N, C-alpha and C positions, 0 to 999 in steps of 0.2 A: 207455685210454691204455696204450701199450706201453713196456716198458723197453728192449727190444732188438729190432732188426729186421735181418735179413740178406738180401742179394740175391746169389746166386751165378750169374754168367754169364746174366743175364736182362734187365737194364735196357735193353740195346741192342736187344732183340727186341720191346719193348713198343711198341704203336701210338702211345702218347702218354707218353713217359718223363718229360716235365716234370710232367704231372698226377700220375703215379705218385709222383714224388719229393715233390711238394707234399702228397699224401695221407699219405705216410710221415712227413714232417716235422710235419704237424698231429696225427698219431696218437701221436707220441712223448711220453713224459713229459719234464718239464723237464730232467732229468739223464739222459735216455735216450741210446742210441747206435744208429747205423745203419752197418752194415758192408756195403760194396759191393765185390764181387770181379768184375772184368771182364777178359776176355782182352785182351792187347795185340795190335794188328794194324797193320801198315803200310797205307798207302793203295793201293799197287800189289801185285797178286798175286805178281809175281816177287820182291818183297822179303820175302814171307812163306814162301817155299819153302825154309826151313831144316828141320832135323830135327824140331823141335817143331811148326812150322807144317804140315809134311806129315802128322804124326801126327794133328793136329786135323782137317785136311781129310779124311783117310781115315776118321776116326771119325764125323764129321758125315755124310759120304756114306753110310756103312754104316747108321747109325741111321735116317737119313731114308728110305732105300730100304726097309729092313725095315719101318718103320712104314707106309709107303705100301702095301706089299704086304699087310700084315695088314688095313689099312683097306679095300683093294679086295676081298680075299677075303671079308670079312664083308658085302659088298654095300652098305657105307656110301656108296660113290661114287655109286650110283644115286639114293639119296635126296638127296644133296648136289646132284646135277645137276637133279633135279626142283625143288628149292627155288630153285636159281639161275635156272631158266627162269621160275619164277613171279615173280621179281623181288622 
């Protein structure tokens, strides 16, 4: 049993956030707490293009591209393609 659980900017990325939430709630002690920090975003891209929104979009793009380049350089993409072909 856990006394405290924290989620920072991740629940929205999970494949099954409802199951993740159920698991956390089942794992908490009776007096435990779960802190969830999620970014606020509007439904339309145009509504998110303020100073903070632009900073987040810039950061996400840079981190994602850098990670993809490292992944590709290490040859991991080849094994991923082989696995995908095998089904």
